[in-house]
DOPAPA-811574 format. One record per residue (C-alpha): residue in three letters; residue number from 1; x, y, z. Coordinates in steps of 0.1 Angstrom, whole numbers. Each point is the difference from the previous one (the first is absolute). Example, Ala and Ser with C-alpha at 12.3 -4.5 7.8 and 13.67 -1.06 7.14 Angstrom:
2
{node 'ala',1,{123,-45,78}},
{node 'ser',2,{14,34,-7}},
This chain:
340
{node 'met',1,{-345,247,318}},
{node 'pro',2,{14,-7,-36}},
{node 'glu',3,{35,12,-6}},
{node 'leu',4,{18,13,-31}},
{node 'arg',5,{36,-11,-3}},
{node 'arg',6,{25,11,-26}},
{node 'asp',7,{27,-22,-15}},
{node 'pro',8,{33,19,6}},
{node 'ile',9,{16,-13,-32}},
{node 'val',10,{-26,5,-27}},
{node 'gly',11,{-23,24,18}},
{node 'arg',12,{-31,-23,-5}},
{node 'trp',13,{-28,4,26}},
{node 'val',14,{-17,-30,16}},
{node 'ile',15,{-32,0,21}},
{node 'val',16,{3,-23,30}},
{node 'ala',17,{-37,-6,6}},
{node 'thr',18,{1,-13,35}},
{node 'glu',19,{-38,1,2}},
{node 'arg',20,{-1,-27,-27}},
{node 'gly',21,{27,-19,19}},
{node 'lys',22,{1,-38,-2}},
{node 'arg',23,{18,-26,21}},
{node 'pro',24,{22,-23,-20}},
{node 'ser',25,{-25,-29,5}},
{node 'glu',26,{-27,21,-17}},
{node 'tyr',27,{16,1,-34}},
{node 'gln',28,{-16,-24,-24}},
{node 'val',29,{28,-13,-22}},
{node 'ala',30,{-6,-21,-31}},
{node 'ser',31,{21,-31,2}},
{node 'val',32,{27,-6,-26}},
{node 'glu',33,{-8,-29,-24}},
{node 'leu',34,{23,-30,-1}},
{node 'ala',35,{19,-9,-32}},
{node 'asp',36,{-9,-31,-20}},
{node 'arg',37,{34,-15,-8}},
{node 'gly',38,{-12,-16,-32}},
{node 'lys',39,{-12,33,-15}},
{node 'asp',40,{26,22,16}},
{node 'pro',41,{26,13,-26}},
{node 'phe',42,{23,9,28}},
{node 'ala',43,{1,-34,17}},
{node 'glu',44,{32,-22,-2}},
{node 'gly',45,{-4,-23,-30}},
{node 'asn',46,{-19,26,-20}},
{node 'glu',47,{29,20,-11}},
{node 'his',48,{-10,-5,-36}},
{node 'leu',49,{-31,21,7}},
{node 'thr',50,{21,32,6}},
{node 'pro',51,{25,19,-22}},
{node 'ser',52,{37,-10,4}},
{node 'glu',53,{14,10,34}},
{node 'leu',54,{21,31,3}},
{node 'tyr',55,{15,-10,34}},
{node 'ala',56,{-4,-29,24}},
{node 'ala',57,{14,-13,33}},
{node 'arg',58,{3,-37,-7}},
{node 'glu',59,{11,-33,16}},
{node 'pro',60,{35,-10,-12}},
{node 'gly',61,{-2,-19,-32}},
{node 'ser',62,{-35,10,-9}},
{node 'lys',63,{-6,13,-35}},
{node 'pro',64,{-14,34,-10}},
{node 'asn',65,{-38,1,-8}},
{node 'gly',66,{-5,-33,19}},
{node 'pro',67,{-7,-12,35}},
{node 'gly',68,{25,5,28}},
{node 'trp',69,{-4,38,7}},
{node 'gln',70,{-7,19,31}},
{node 'val',71,{-7,35,-15}},
{node 'arg',72,{-6,6,-37}},
{node 'val',73,{-3,33,-20}},
{node 'val',74,{-18,-1,-34}},
{node 'pro',75,{-14,27,-23}},
{node 'asn',76,{-37,7,6}},
{node 'arg',77,{-20,-16,-28}},
{node 'phe',78,{-23,30,-1}},
{node 'pro',79,{24,29,6}},
{node 'ala',80,{-11,35,7}},
{node 'leu',81,{30,12,-19}},
{node 'arg',82,{22,-18,-26}},
{node 'ile',83,{38,-1,-1}},
{node 'glu',84,{4,-1,-37}},
{node 'gly',85,{3,33,-20}},
{node 'glu',86,{8,36,4}},
{node 'leu',87,{-18,27,19}},
{node 'asp',88,{-6,23,-30}},
{node 'lys',89,{-11,30,21}},
{node 'glu',90,{-20,25,-19}},
{node 'pro',91,{-26,28,5}},
{node 'his',92,{-37,-5,-8}},
{node 'gly',93,{-14,35,-1}},
{node 'ile',94,{2,12,37}},
{node 'tyr',95,{5,-36,11}},
{node 'asp',96,{31,-23,1}},
{node 'arg',97,{3,-36,-9}},
{node 'met',98,{26,-28,-2}},
{node 'asn',99,{0,-37,-6}},
{node 'gly',100,{-9,-22,29}},
{node 'ile',101,{36,-12,6}},
{node 'gly',102,{9,-16,33}},
{node 'ala',103,{4,-33,17}},
{node 'his',104,{-26,-20,19}},
{node 'glu',105,{12,-31,19}},
{node 'val',106,{-15,-24,25}},
{node 'val',107,{20,-13,30}},
{node 'ile',108,{-14,-34,9}},
{node 'glu',109,{9,-2,37}},
{node 'thr',110,{-2,-37,6}},
{node 'pro',111,{-7,-33,-18}},
{node 'asp',112,{-28,-7,26}},
{node 'pro',113,{-32,16,-13}},
{node 'asn',114,{-14,6,34}},
{node 'met',115,{30,10,21}},
{node 'gln',116,{-3,37,8}},
{node 'leu',117,{30,22,3}},
{node 'glu',118,{-2,3,38}},
{node 'gln',119,{-2,-39,2}},
{node 'gln',120,{34,-4,-16}},
{node 'pro',121,{31,-2,21}},
{node 'val',122,{21,32,1}},
{node 'glu',123,{24,-16,-25}},
{node 'gly',124,{-29,-4,-25}},
{node 'ile',125,{-10,36,4}},
{node 'val',126,{36,10,-6}},
{node 'arg',127,{-1,-18,-33}},
{node 'val',128,{-30,20,-10}},
{node 'leu',129,{16,33,11}},
{node 'glu',130,{32,-9,-18}},
{node 'ala',131,{-20,-7,-32}},
{node 'tyr',132,{-13,36,2}},
{node 'arg',133,{36,13,4}},
{node 'val',134,{14,-21,-29}},
{node 'arg',135,{-28,9,-25}},
{node 'met',136,{1,37,10}},
{node 'thr',137,{37,2,-5}},
{node 'asp',138,{-2,-17,-34}},
{node 'leu',139,{-28,23,-12}},
{node 'leu',140,{17,31,11}},
{node 'arg',141,{26,-7,-27}},
{node 'asp',142,{-27,9,-26}},
{node 'ser',143,{2,37,-7}},
{node 'arg',144,{-37,2,-10}},
{node 'phe',145,{-12,-6,36}},
{node 'arg',146,{-4,27,25}},
{node 'tyr',147,{-17,-18,29}},
{node 'ile',148,{-5,-36,12}},
{node 'leu',149,{-30,-8,23}},
{node 'ile',150,{-2,-32,19}},
{node 'phe',151,{-34,-9,15}},
{node 'lys',152,{-21,-29,12}},
{node 'asn',153,{-37,-5,-4}},
{node 'his',154,{-13,-26,25}},
{node 'gly',155,{-36,-10,-6}},
{node 'arg',156,{-25,10,-27}},
{node 'gln',157,{-11,31,18}},
{node 'ala',158,{36,11,-1}},
{node 'gly',159,{3,-6,-37}},
{node 'ala',160,{15,-36,-2}},
{node 'ser',161,{-13,-20,-29}},
{node 'leu',162,{17,-32,12}},
{node 'pro',163,{1,-13,36}},
{node 'his',164,{35,-15,-3}},
{node 'pro',165,{22,22,21}},
{node 'his',166,{18,24,-23}},
{node 'ser',167,{11,36,-3}},
{node 'gln',168,{7,22,-30}},
{node 'leu',169,{25,25,-14}},
{node 'ile',170,{-8,27,-25}},
{node 'ala',171,{27,22,-15}},
{node 'thr',172,{-13,32,-15}},
{node 'pro',173,{15,27,-24}},
{node 'val',174,{-12,28,23}},
{node 'thr',175,{1,6,38}},
{node 'pro',176,{-35,-3,15}},
{node 'asn',177,{-15,31,15}},
{node 'his',178,{-5,-17,34}},
{node 'val',179,{37,-6,1}},
{node 'lys',180,{7,36,-10}},
{node 'glu',181,{-22,12,29}},
{node 'lys',182,{21,-20,24}},
{node 'leu',183,{32,14,-15}},
{node 'glu',184,{-12,36,1}},
{node 'gly',185,{-12,-4,36}},
{node 'gly',186,{33,-14,11}},
{node 'lys',187,{19,27,-20}},
{node 'gln',188,{-19,29,15}},
{node 'tyr',189,{4,-14,36}},
{node 'phe',190,{37,-4,-5}},
{node 'ala',191,{4,34,-15}},
{node 'tyr',192,{-18,16,30}},
{node 'lys',193,{14,-21,29}},
{node 'asp',194,{32,-15,-15}},
{node 'arg',195,{-12,-34,12}},
{node 'ser',196,{-17,-30,-16}},
{node 'ile',197,{-37,-2,7}},
{node 'tyr',198,{2,-38,0}},
{node 'glu',199,{27,1,28}},
{node 'asp',200,{-22,24,20}},
{node 'ile',201,{-30,-22,-4}},
{node 'leu',202,{19,-31,10}},
{node 'arg',203,{14,16,31}},
{node 'gln',204,{-33,14,11}},
{node 'glu',205,{-18,-33,-6}},
{node 'val',206,{26,-19,21}},
{node 'arg',207,{1,26,27}},
{node 'glu',208,{-38,3,4}},
{node 'gly',209,{-8,-37,-6}},
{node 'ala',210,{-38,6,-4}},
{node 'arg',211,{-1,-10,-37}},
{node 'leu',212,{29,-25,2}},
{node 'val',213,{-8,-35,-12}},
{node 'tyr',214,{34,-17,-1}},
{node 'glu',215,{37,8,-2}},
{node 'asn',216,{33,-18,-4}},
{node 'ala',217,{36,11,-6}},
{node 'gly',218,{-7,11,-36}},
{node 'phe',219,{-36,10,-3}},
{node 'val',220,{-28,18,18}},
{node 'val',221,{-37,-10,-7}},
{node 'phe',222,{-27,24,9}},
{node 'cys',223,{-35,12,-8}},
{node 'pro',224,{4,35,-16}},
{node 'phe',225,{-13,30,19}},
{node 'ala',226,{-23,8,-30}},
{node 'ser',227,{-9,-35,-10}},
{node 'arg',228,{-24,-1,-30}},
{node 'phe',229,{-13,-35,9}},
{node 'pro',230,{-7,-20,31}},
{node 'phe',231,{32,-19,11}},
{node 'glu',232,{21,16,-27}},
{node 'val',233,{37,-7,8}},
{node 'thr',234,{33,14,-11}},
{node 'val',235,{33,-19,0}},
{node 'leu',236,{28,25,2}},
{node 'pro',237,{38,-8,0}},
{node 'arg',238,{21,15,27}},
{node 'arg',239,{29,6,-25}},
{node 'gln',240,{-4,30,-23}},
{node 'cys',241,{-1,-14,-36}},
{node 'ala',242,{-21,12,-29}},
{node 'asp',243,{3,-31,-21}},
{node 'tyr',244,{-14,-34,9}},
{node 'his',245,{24,-18,-23}},
{node 'ala',246,{29,13,22}},
{node 'ile',247,{-13,-21,30}},
{node 'gln',248,{28,-19,19}},
{node 'pro',249,{-1,-37,7}},
{node 'asp',250,{-5,4,37}},
{node 'glu',251,{-28,25,-6}},
{node 'met',252,{-17,-25,-23}},
{node 'leu',253,{-2,-25,29}},
{node 'leu',254,{-14,27,23}},
{node 'leu',255,{-25,11,-26}},
{node 'ala',256,{-12,-35,-5}},
{node 'asp',257,{-4,-3,38}},
{node 'ala',258,{-20,33,1}},
{node 'met',259,{-22,-10,-29}},
{node 'lys',260,{-7,-35,15}},
{node 'ile',261,{-9,13,34}},
{node 'thr',262,{-21,29,-13}},
{node 'leu',263,{-20,-21,-25}},
{node 'gln',264,{-5,-27,27}},
{node 'lys',265,{-14,26,24}},
{node 'leu',266,{-23,14,-26}},
{node 'ser',267,{-12,-35,-10}},
{node 'lys',268,{-7,-10,36}},
{node 'ala',269,{-16,33,9}},
{node 'leu',270,{-22,3,-30}},
{node 'asn',271,{-7,-36,-10}},
{node 'gln',272,{23,-1,-30}},
{node 'pro',273,{-10,33,-17}},
{node 'gln',274,{4,8,-36}},
{node 'tyr',275,{27,26,-5}},
{node 'asn',276,{24,19,-22}},
{node 'tyr',277,{36,8,7}},
{node 'ile',278,{21,24,-20}},
{node 'leu',279,{37,5,1}},
{node 'his',280,{9,36,-6}},
{node 'thr',281,{35,7,-13}},
{node 'ala',282,{18,29,-16}},
{node 'pro',283,{-3,7,-38}},
{node 'ala',284,{27,-13,-24}},
{node 'arg',285,{26,23,-17}},
{node 'arg',286,{-9,30,22}},
{node 'pro',287,{23,30,-2}},
{node 'arg',288,{25,6,28}},
{node 'tyr',289,{-4,37,-2}},
{node 'gly',290,{-29,25,-2}},
{node 'tyr',291,{-36,-11,8}},
{node 'trp',292,{7,-34,16}},
{node 'ala',293,{36,7,10}},
{node 'thr',294,{-6,-11,36}},
{node 'ile',295,{-21,-31,-7}},
{node 'asp',296,{25,-23,16}},
{node 'leu',297,{-4,20,32}},
{node 'asp',298,{-37,9,0}},
{node 'phe',299,{-17,-31,-14}},
{node 'arg',300,{1,-35,15}},
{node 'trp',301,{-14,-32,-16}},
{node 'his',302,{-28,-16,20}},
{node 'ile',303,{-29,-24,-3}},
{node 'glu',304,{-37,7,6}},
{node 'ile',305,{-24,-28,10}},
{node 'leu',306,{-37,9,-6}},
{node 'pro',307,{-26,-24,12}},
{node 'arg',308,{-32,1,-21}},
{node 'leu',309,{-25,5,28}},
{node 'thr',310,{-19,31,-13}},
{node 'leu',311,{-12,13,-33}},
{node 'ile',312,{11,31,-19}},
{node 'ala',313,{-32,18,-10}},
{node 'gly',314,{-11,33,-15}},
{node 'phe',315,{13,23,28}},
{node 'glu',316,{35,-15,-2}},
{node 'val',317,{1,2,-38}},
{node 'gly',318,{-14,35,-2}},
{node 'ser',319,{19,16,29}},
{node 'gly',320,{33,-20,2}},
{node 'phe',321,{-8,-4,38}},
{node 'tyr',322,{-2,-35,15}},
{node 'ile',323,{-23,-10,29}},
{node 'asn',324,{16,-24,24}},
{node 'pro',325,{-24,-13,27}},
{node 'thr',326,{28,-15,22}},
{node 'pro',327,{26,24,16}},
{node 'pro',328,{35,-13,-8}},
{node 'glu',329,{9,1,37}},
{node 'glu',330,{-28,-26,7}},
{node 'ala',331,{10,-21,-30}},
{node 'ala',332,{37,0,11}},
{node 'lys',333,{-8,-9,36}},
{node 'tyr',334,{-21,-29,-12}},
{node 'leu',335,{27,-13,-23}},
{node 'arg',336,{27,4,26}},
{node 'glu',337,{-19,-22,24}},
{node 'ile',338,{-4,-28,-26}},
{node 'thr',339,{24,-28,7}},
{node 'val',340,{13,-19,-30}},
């Protein structure tokens, strides 16, 4: 019997279509292409093919914009938003407009064009996560920016235009509606129960264990109760903190461990699937009173990992519902049993 499940944070409904259920081995996943080092603008030795770096973790003595780096952050050559200029907000009849001001950066995760994130040692993943923190902290100094989104597209079906392992950062002058939905859901729950919904979710997932994938001293990894996609995974910190850039050094190591183990499990279970991951953090320059006064209590930064195993079609677009053919309990059980 199909089942409707409601996301307790944003109120989104999901159809878990068990009659369409698939075993993990039944998912047909397109393989991720390998990078050609000679044509790869992100490969070590091709630094002249990218804009000048904004940040890099480098070997001692190596020079900027040359070889010798482990992680490198550069402006996107084809940015969705541009950093130069003013917003110039103005009405246009009943509409509103502003200039496309923002920042769009690429985090090149490794000099090796074919080393995926989960194949790196924990220390290498820490360098990537630290690059996120450094760039986010720097961009938050710009008063034009209201939100910073970090995301990774792995594979062409997930939106990647280049196979070299990389992730991206976009700073926007407005807070996205999807983030506002999460903020509003957390605020309403806190107002009603005087508790964080993220803390309640974390405790229930650990207590029940049915959707648990992995946990360590700092993070809990689980398949959400109302998963939109097969094998969707959430990585949630145990410590209450709204801002990713406030992560502590010991938490960074534990997050790297959680990401490595989780991505290894997904890779082994689903034959190296294409996927997106999104790092959700709190908006910048939020008020400490009024509408979002409790945000530091009722919102918690987290990461969503979304394997690209199914397509979004007309029903999903028209209704806002998602159809997931694999119950999250089954997906989590399969991932738990994968040894890496």
